[in-house]
Residue frames as qw, qx, qy, qz and C-alpha x, y, z in Angstrom:
[[0.004, -0.881, -0.473, 0.004, 0.02, 0.00, 0.00],
 [0.293, -0.839, 0.067, 0.453, 2.95, 2.30, 0.61],
 [0.635, 0.034, 0.478, 0.606, 4.75, 1.72, -2.70],
 [0.291, 0.766, 0.379, 0.430, 2.94, 4.43, -4.70],
 [0.267, -0.963, -0.024, 0.005, 3.72, 7.05, -2.01],
 [0.670, -0.486, 0.344, 0.443, 7.34, 5.88, -1.84],
 [0.582, 0.319, 0.472, 0.580, 7.71, 6.10, -5.62],
 [0.100, 0.906, 0.276, 0.306, 6.15, 9.56, -5.70],
 [0.459, -0.860, 0.122, 0.186, 8.48, 10.76, -2.98],
 [0.680, -0.208, 0.441, 0.548, 11.50, 9.38, -4.85],
 [0.432, 0.603, 0.431, 0.514, 10.38, 11.11, -8.06],
 [0.127, -0.976, -0.138, -0.108, 9.96, 14.38, -6.19],
 [0.583, -0.672, 0.273, 0.366, 13.48, 14.10, -4.76],
 [0.632, 0.078, 0.501, 0.587, 14.95, 13.29, -8.17],
 [0.251, 0.808, 0.374, 0.379, 13.05, 16.17, -9.77],
 [0.314, -0.946, 0.009, 0.081, 14.29, 18.56, -7.09],
 [0.645, -0.420, 0.395, 0.501, 17.83, 17.40, -7.67],
 [0.537, 0.424, 0.500, 0.531, 17.40, 17.94, -11.40],
 [0.025, 0.954, 0.227, 0.195, 16.21, 21.52, -10.82],
 [0.486, -0.811, 0.200, 0.257, 19.19, 22.20, -8.55],
 [0.683, -0.138, 0.477, 0.535, 21.69, 20.72, -11.03],
 [0.425, 0.592, 0.461, 0.507, 20.36, 22.84, -13.93],
 [0.173, -0.947, -0.185, 0.199, 20.51, 26.06, -11.94],
 [0.171, -0.836, 0.330, 0.404, 22.88, 28.37, -13.75],
 [0.567, -0.055, 0.700, 0.430, 23.69, 25.94, -16.54],
 [0.363, 0.679, -0.060, -0.635, 23.66, 27.62, -19.96],
 [0.093, 0.377, -0.803, -0.452, 25.11, 25.01, -22.30],
 [0.781, 0.083, -0.148, -0.601, 22.50, 23.04, -24.23],
 [0.688, 0.193, -0.699, -0.016, 24.48, 19.79, -24.26],
 [0.119, 0.133, -0.774, 0.608, 24.94, 19.91, -20.46],
 [0.543, 0.005, 0.272, -0.795, 21.27, 20.62, -19.92],
 [0.794, 0.173, -0.415, -0.410, 20.39, 17.71, -22.21],
 [0.489, 0.212, -0.805, 0.260, 22.74, 15.42, -20.30],
 [0.169, -0.064, 0.656, -0.732, 21.12, 16.34, -16.96],
 [0.707, 0.098, 0.031, -0.700, 17.67, 15.73, -18.43],
 [0.711, 0.229, -0.643, -0.169, 18.83, 12.37, -19.78],
 [0.230, 0.155, -0.834, 0.477, 20.04, 11.37, -16.34],
 [0.418, 0.015, 0.442, -0.793, 16.75, 12.43, -14.76],
 [0.769, 0.188, -0.235, -0.564, 14.74, 10.50, -17.38],
 [0.532, 0.251, -0.806, 0.061, 16.89, 7.44, -16.84],
 [0.093, -0.094, 0.755, -0.642, 15.89, 7.48, -13.18],
 [0.629, 0.221, 0.303, -0.681, 12.30, 7.18, -14.43],
 [0.660, 0.078, 0.738, 0.120, 13.23, 4.21, -16.60],
 [0.572, 0.797, 0.161, -0.106, 13.49, 6.23, -19.84],
 [0.640, -0.328, 0.370, 0.588, 16.85, 5.59, -21.50],
 [0.382, 0.314, 0.524, 0.693, 15.80, 7.16, -24.78],
 [0.054, 0.798, 0.350, -0.488, 14.93, 10.86, -25.14],
 [0.413, 0.286, 0.422, 0.755, 14.84, 13.36, -28.01],
 [0.017, 0.759, 0.291, -0.582, 14.14, 17.07, -28.34],
 [0.354, 0.228, 0.506, 0.753, 13.39, 19.05, -31.53],
 [0.120, 0.601, 0.275, -0.741, 11.87, 22.40, -32.52],
 [0.339, 0.444, 0.646, 0.519, 9.81, 23.52, -35.46],
 [0.080, 0.173, 0.011, -0.982, 8.85, 27.00, -36.66],
 [0.559, 0.370, 0.431, -0.604, 5.19, 27.59, -37.54],
 [0.650, 0.563, -0.224, -0.459, 5.79, 26.97, -41.27],
 [0.110, 0.427, -0.895, -0.073, 7.84, 23.82, -40.82],
 [0.878, -0.059, -0.205, -0.429, 6.37, 20.36, -41.38],
 [0.913, -0.031, -0.330, 0.238, 9.39, 18.35, -40.31],
 [0.607, -0.725, 0.019, 0.326, 12.00, 18.83, -37.56],
 [0.610, 0.522, -0.012, 0.595, 14.71, 21.29, -38.55],
 [0.474, -0.309, -0.339, 0.752, 16.93, 23.53, -36.40],
 [0.010, 0.945, 0.310, 0.101, 15.68, 26.95, -35.49],
 [0.001, 0.922, -0.346, 0.175, 18.87, 28.20, -33.91],
 [0.002, 0.621, -0.771, 0.142, 22.14, 26.25, -33.79],
 [0.376, 0.118, -0.919, -0.010, 22.65, 22.71, -32.63],
 [0.194, 0.044, 0.731, -0.653, 20.28, 23.03, -29.67],
 [0.598, 0.154, -0.121, -0.777, 17.31, 22.72, -32.00],
 [0.913, 0.058, -0.326, -0.238, 17.69, 18.97, -32.39],
 [0.123, -0.539, 0.787, -0.273, 19.15, 16.75, -29.66],
 [0.871, 0.023, -0.366, -0.325, 18.91, 12.97, -29.74],
 [0.208, -0.399, 0.867, -0.215, 19.61, 10.10, -27.41],
 [0.884, 0.174, 0.094, -0.423, 18.03, 7.34, -29.41],
 [0.815, -0.108, 0.519, 0.233, 19.37, 3.95, -30.54],
 [0.069, -0.507, 0.519, 0.685, 21.81, 4.59, -33.46],
 [0.194, 0.151, 0.895, 0.373, 20.10, 1.96, -35.57],
 [0.160, 0.733, 0.645, -0.146, 16.70, 3.65, -35.17],
 [0.005, 0.777, -0.082, -0.624, 18.17, 7.06, -36.01],
 [0.138, -0.283, 0.732, 0.603, 19.66, 5.59, -39.18],
 [0.160, 0.405, 0.882, 0.181, 16.36, 3.91, -40.11],
 [0.074, 0.800, 0.418, -0.424, 14.34, 7.09, -39.36],
 [0.006, -0.687, 0.299, 0.662, 16.65, 9.14, -41.56],
 [0.185, -0.120, 0.845, 0.487, 16.88, 6.56, -44.31],
 [0.101, 0.505, 0.843, 0.155, 13.08, 6.20, -44.61],
 [0.045, -0.280, -0.090, -0.955, 12.41, 9.98, -44.17],
 [0.295, -0.498, -0.810, 0.095, 10.02, 9.10, -41.36],
 [0.082, -0.309, -0.305, 0.897, 9.86, 12.74, -40.28],
 [0.258, -0.028, -0.439, -0.860, 7.31, 13.14, -43.09],
 [0.614, -0.319, -0.595, -0.410, 4.84, 10.69, -41.50],
 [0.266, 0.032, -0.741, 0.615, 5.86, 10.87, -37.84],
 [0.365, -0.656, -0.580, -0.317, 2.49, 10.72, -36.02],
 [0.483, -0.507, -0.390, 0.598, 4.11, 12.28, -32.92],
 [0.163, -0.081, 0.114, 0.977, 4.75, 15.53, -34.77],
 [0.249, -0.412, -0.576, -0.661, 1.16, 15.57, -36.11],
 [0.517, -0.610, -0.598, 0.051, -0.30, 14.96, -32.67],
 [0.446, -0.363, -0.279, 0.769, 1.88, 17.49, -30.93],
 [0.037, 0.197, 0.251, 0.947, 0.63, 20.26, -33.21],
 [0.456, -0.480, -0.456, -0.594, -2.91, 19.64, -31.84],
 [0.704, -0.503, -0.480, 0.145, -2.14, 18.81, -28.22],
 [0.069, -0.848, 0.236, -0.470, -1.17, 21.02, -25.33],
 [0.617, -0.580, 0.474, -0.241, -0.33, 18.36, -22.75],
 [0.068, -0.409, 0.903, 0.113, 1.83, 15.21, -22.62],
 [0.875, 0.129, 0.010, -0.467, 0.38, 12.03, -24.17],
 [0.646, -0.251, 0.713, 0.107, 1.29, 8.36, -24.36],
 [0.145, 0.323, -0.717, -0.600, 2.26, 6.92, -27.74],
 [0.105, 0.228, 0.968, -0.002, -0.32, 4.21, -27.19],
 [0.296, 0.624, 0.443, -0.572, -3.04, 6.86, -27.32],
 [0.294, 0.594, -0.390, -0.639, -1.95, 7.86, -30.80],
 [0.012, 0.172, -0.951, -0.256, -1.53, 4.24, -31.88],
 [0.124, 0.366, 0.907, -0.164, -5.08, 3.38, -30.82],
 [0.261, 0.505, 0.144, -0.810, -6.68, 6.57, -32.15],
 [0.661, 0.493, 0.564, -0.042, -9.13, 5.97, -35.00],
 [0.382, 0.905, -0.070, -0.175, -7.55, 8.75, -37.10],
 [0.326, -0.623, 0.656, 0.276, -4.13, 7.09, -37.03],
 [0.722, 0.492, -0.340, -0.348, -3.19, 5.55, -40.38],
 [0.994, -0.040, 0.007, 0.100, -1.73, 2.10, -41.01],
 [0.609, 0.538, -0.248, 0.527, 1.58, 3.73, -42.01],
 [0.184, -0.710, 0.341, -0.588, 1.69, 5.66, -38.79],
 [0.863, -0.399, 0.219, -0.218, 1.01, 2.52, -36.72],
 [0.924, 0.230, -0.094, 0.290, 3.80, 0.73, -38.65],
 [0.224, 0.735, -0.331, 0.548, 6.03, 3.65, -37.61],
 [0.542, -0.590, 0.411, -0.434, 5.43, 2.80, -33.92],
 [0.991, -0.060, 0.114, -0.042, 5.73, -0.93, -34.57],
 [0.761, 0.470, -0.221, 0.388, 9.06, -0.46, -36.19],
 [0.065, -0.730, 0.411, -0.543, 10.32, 1.83, -33.39],
 [0.816, -0.425, 0.262, -0.290, 9.43, -1.00, -31.01],
 [0.964, 0.181, -0.076, 0.178, 11.70, -3.41, -32.89],
 [0.469, 0.549, -0.348, 0.598, 14.63, -1.05, -32.03],
 [0.445, -0.148, -0.664, 0.582, 13.79, -1.22, -28.34],
 [0.141, -0.024, 0.181, -0.973, 11.45, 1.79, -28.06],
 [0.139, -0.327, -0.922, -0.152, 8.26, -0.06, -27.08],
 [0.171, -0.825, -0.539, 0.010, 6.43, 2.67, -25.23],
 [0.387, 0.122, -0.048, 0.913, 6.79, 6.40, -24.94],
 [0.069, -0.827, -0.439, 0.345, 5.51, 9.77, -23.88],
 [0.396, 0.398, 0.220, 0.798, 5.67, 12.95, -25.93],
 [0.180, -0.698, -0.386, 0.575, 5.45, 16.50, -24.51],
 [0.343, 0.707, 0.314, 0.533, 4.33, 19.34, -26.86],
 [0.376, -0.530, -0.196, 0.734, 5.91, 22.67, -25.94],
 [0.308, 0.757, 0.434, 0.379, 4.11, 25.51, -27.69],
 [0.369, -0.213, -0.111, 0.898, 5.76, 28.95, -27.79],
 [0.202, 0.710, 0.335, -0.586, 3.90, 32.35, -28.09],
 [0.155, 0.550, -0.435, -0.696, 5.37, 32.93, -31.59],
 [0.844, 0.308, -0.045, -0.436, 3.67, 29.79, -32.87],
 [0.409, 0.484, -0.773, 0.017, 6.77, 27.63, -32.92],
 [0.916, -0.284, -0.016, -0.284, 6.64, 24.14, -31.45],
 [0.075, 0.536, -0.826, 0.158, 9.13, 22.06, -29.53],
 [0.917, -0.125, -0.242, -0.293, 8.69, 18.32, -28.91],
 [0.154, -0.537, 0.786, -0.264, 10.26, 16.29, -26.14],
 [0.866, 0.017, -0.410, -0.285, 10.07, 12.48, -26.45],
 [0.351, -0.478, 0.751, -0.291, 10.73, 9.94, -23.68],
 [0.846, 0.129, -0.395, -0.333, 10.82, 6.22, -24.47],
 [0.467, -0.470, 0.719, -0.212, 11.44, 2.99, -22.66],
 [0.225, 0.257, -0.898, -0.278, 12.07, -0.61, -23.61],
 [0.190, 0.202, 0.903, -0.327, 9.24, -2.07, -21.58],
 [0.118, -0.359, -0.700, -0.606, 5.74, -2.46, -22.97],
 [0.212, -0.608, -0.673, 0.364, 3.94, -1.29, -19.82],
 [0.065, 0.849, 0.292, 0.435, 2.11, 2.03, -19.79],
 [0.254, 0.276, -0.361, 0.854, 3.56, 5.11, -18.12],
 [0.263, -0.593, -0.669, 0.362, 1.94, 5.94, -14.78],
 [0.057, 0.905, 0.305, 0.290, 0.23, 9.31, -14.57],
 [0.467, -0.848, 0.085, 0.237, 2.62, 10.49, -11.87],
 [0.655, -0.163, 0.414, 0.611, 5.65, 9.60, -14.05],
 [0.368, 0.609, 0.451, 0.539, 4.16, 11.54, -16.96],
 [0.178, -0.968, -0.173, -0.037, 3.62, 14.60, -14.74],
 [0.552, -0.673, 0.261, 0.417, 7.28, 14.64, -13.70],
 [0.594, 0.130, 0.512, 0.607, 8.48, 14.08, -17.27],
 [0.202, 0.808, 0.402, 0.381, 6.33, 16.95, -18.49],
 [0.343, -0.931, -0.009, 0.125, 7.59, 19.26, -15.75],
 [0.636, -0.398, 0.398, 0.527, 11.22, 18.31, -16.56],
 [0.509, 0.404, 0.514, 0.560, 10.66, 18.84, -20.27],
 [0.024, 0.937, 0.273, 0.215, 9.12, 22.28, -19.70],
 [0.479, -0.816, 0.147, 0.287, 11.93, 23.29, -17.38],
 [0.652, -0.109, 0.474, 0.582, 14.53, 22.13, -19.89],
 [0.364, 0.646, 0.475, 0.473, 12.80, 23.99, -22.72],
 [0.138, -0.979, -0.135, -0.066, 12.60, 27.26, -20.74],
 [0.585, -0.634, 0.292, 0.413, 16.23, 26.99, -19.63],
 [0.599, 0.146, 0.516, 0.595, 17.27, 26.46, -23.23],
 [0.212, 0.820, 0.382, 0.369, 15.24, 29.43, -24.44],
 [0.334, -0.935, 0.005, 0.120, 16.57, 31.70, -21.71],
 [0.658, -0.377, 0.397, 0.517, 20.13, 30.62, -22.52],
 [0.505, 0.396, 0.514, 0.569, 19.65, 31.23, -26.22],
 [0.031, 0.921, 0.315, 0.228, 18.06, 34.63, -25.65],
 [0.428, -0.872, 0.114, 0.210, 20.87, 35.78, -23.36],
 [0.585, -0.389, 0.504, 0.503, 23.74, 34.52, -25.43],
 [0.391, 0.605, -0.323, -0.614, 22.37, 35.10, -28.95],
 [0.931, 0.297, -0.043, -0.209, 22.16, 32.55, -31.72],
 [0.686, -0.404, 0.536, 0.282, 24.80, 29.85, -31.79],
 [0.302, 0.641, -0.506, -0.492, 26.98, 29.82, -34.84],
 [0.969, 0.205, 0.006, -0.141, 26.81, 26.91, -37.23],
 [0.694, -0.395, 0.459, 0.388, 29.95, 24.76, -37.43],
 [0.377, 0.764, -0.346, -0.393, 32.17, 25.62, -40.35],
 [0.868, 0.015, 0.477, 0.137, 32.92, 22.67, -42.63],
 [0.152, -0.472, 0.587, 0.640, 35.55, 22.51, -45.32],
 [0.600, 0.366, -0.374, -0.605, 34.56, 21.78, -48.93],
 [0.417, 0.200, -0.884, -0.069, 35.80, 18.21, -48.65],
 [0.113, 0.089, 0.818, -0.557, 34.02, 17.71, -45.26],
 [0.550, 0.320, 0.161, -0.755, 30.77, 18.90, -46.85],
 [0.581, 0.321, -0.614, -0.428, 31.23, 16.49, -49.77],
 [0.252, 0.128, -0.943, 0.178, 31.88, 13.52, -47.51],
 [0.215, 0.208, 0.709, -0.639, 29.00, 14.17, -45.15],
 [0.558, 0.334, -0.102, -0.753, 26.68, 14.87, -48.08],
 [0.574, 0.214, -0.738, -0.283, 27.37, 11.47, -49.61],
 [0.068, -0.012, -0.893, 0.446, 26.94, 9.98, -46.14],
 [0.425, 0.258, 0.376, -0.782, 23.52, 11.59, -46.00],
 [0.660, 0.336, -0.355, -0.571, 22.76, 9.91, -49.37],
 [0.943, -0.142, 0.214, -0.214, 23.51, 6.51, -47.79],
 [0.713, 0.554, -0.407, 0.137, 26.96, 5.92, -49.25],
 [0.869, -0.411, -0.040, 0.274, 29.65, 3.98, -47.42],
 [0.284, -0.808, 0.330, 0.398, 33.17, 5.30, -46.92],
 [0.532, -0.082, 0.691, 0.482, 34.42, 3.02, -49.67],
 [0.381, 0.673, 0.579, 0.260, 31.77, 4.30, -52.09],
 [0.035, -0.978, -0.066, 0.193, 32.49, 7.91, -51.17],
 [0.457, -0.564, 0.489, 0.484, 36.17, 7.33, -51.76],
 [0.498, 0.238, 0.696, 0.460, 35.44, 6.00, -55.25],
 [0.217, 0.871, 0.426, 0.109, 33.14, 8.97, -56.06],
 [0.111, -0.982, 0.087, 0.126, 35.58, 11.62, -54.83],
 [0.731, 0.546, -0.298, 0.279, 38.78, 9.87, -55.87],
 [0.117, -0.682, 0.569, -0.445, 40.27, 9.71, -52.37],
 [0.367, 0.113, -0.904, 0.188, 41.18, 6.89, -50.00],
 [0.578, -0.556, -0.574, -0.163, 38.83, 5.33, -47.48],
 [0.552, -0.350, -0.389, 0.649, 41.11, 6.58, -44.66],
 [0.103, 0.069, 0.058, 0.991, 40.81, 10.15, -46.01],
 [0.420, -0.466, -0.492, -0.604, 37.02, 9.84, -46.17],
 [0.645, -0.523, -0.535, 0.154, 36.89, 8.59, -42.57],
 [0.414, -0.126, -0.227, 0.873, 39.23, 11.42, -41.52],
 [0.112, -0.241, -0.195, -0.944, 36.90, 14.04, -42.93],
 [0.568, -0.488, -0.537, -0.388, 33.77, 12.39, -41.54],
 [0.614, -0.404, -0.503, 0.455, 35.33, 12.19, -38.07],
 [0.205, 0.003, -0.093, 0.974, 36.12, 15.89, -38.30],
 [0.365, -0.375, -0.369, -0.768, 32.47, 16.58, -39.13],
 [0.654, -0.459, -0.601, -0.004, 31.33, 14.43, -36.21],
 [0.489, -0.244, -0.377, 0.748, 33.60, 16.38, -33.90],
 [0.001, -0.087, -0.073, -0.993, 32.38, 19.73, -35.18],
 [0.518, -0.368, -0.441, -0.634, 28.73, 18.61, -35.00],
 [0.284, -0.357, 0.660, -0.597, 29.34, 17.25, -31.48],
 [0.907, 0.005, 0.074, -0.414, 28.08, 13.71, -32.16],
 [0.443, -0.409, 0.793, 0.091, 29.46, 10.21, -32.03],
 [0.638, 0.333, 0.692, 0.054, 27.48, 8.96, -35.02],
 [0.175, -0.092, 0.513, 0.835, 28.11, 9.79, -38.68],
 [0.035, -0.552, -0.753, -0.356, 24.36, 9.45, -39.33],
 [0.225, -0.825, -0.414, 0.312, 23.44, 11.96, -36.64],
 [0.287, -0.467, 0.207, 0.810, 26.17, 14.31, -37.99],
 [0.119, 0.195, 0.680, 0.697, 24.58, 14.05, -41.43],
 [0.138, -0.724, -0.674, -0.059, 21.13, 14.72, -39.99],
 [0.287, -0.749, -0.190, 0.566, 22.43, 17.79, -38.14],
 [0.267, -0.251, 0.417, 0.832, 24.24, 19.08, -41.21],
 [0.023, 0.420, 0.730, 0.538, 21.09, 18.73, -43.27],
 [0.235, -0.782, -0.575, 0.044, 18.82, 20.30, -40.74],
 [0.320, -0.683, -0.037, 0.656, 21.23, 23.16, -40.17],
 [0.547, 0.825, 0.124, -0.069, 21.22, 23.74, -43.97],
 [0.312, -0.681, 0.545, 0.375, 25.00, 23.24, -44.10],
 [0.101, -0.118, 0.860, 0.487, 24.36, 20.70, -46.88],
 [0.645, 0.292, 0.146, -0.691, 21.39, 20.02, -49.14],
 [0.588, 0.066, 0.797, 0.123, 20.31, 16.77, -50.74]]
């Protein structure tokens, strides 16, 4: 009988710690790391944050790298990018119409959800993201931010858990906005011509060997340039680096 109260108290303590840790933090990557740690305490190893302007239909940066932050399985990121799932992502569609957090299962079971959208969730589950919660974050200028939390288990999120995730997402979003407003827009990373060529072909699904053949350079040289791009884009995945470069308009398909 005391378990729910004990869990609620533990969540409150963890949330209070999260607030204290983010106090005075201005860097987006540090804020995201702290949010990731808090979400992990609530059994959510996978989180993602993205922003859209009123005229955008798919996720694309608004200002600098902080506009898209991902902690998703690399394989799912690659699949999402390869299949251009941002064009049918039912989470984006639902967030445009909702003001509060919602379970992915609500969207899956909704009568208006298409078969393709349900397959989107089914495929995400095969990569370990079996249940999730999304938090719409609407700004006064009409722009929209979306925070996603996912877990490997198939059980539903408790209402109390959703409340704390929504509060944490809102706090993160406001801290990010305040930091951006006080420091001005972050500059885009500067890539060399060869780095742009290598990451562009990566975005088109080419391997290092194929890129080397196309550009007339060695595989080691291709990997060198791609690693430089990954470093400049602050990511450990070449696919994520390609996504960020595309969404920052550094390259175009």
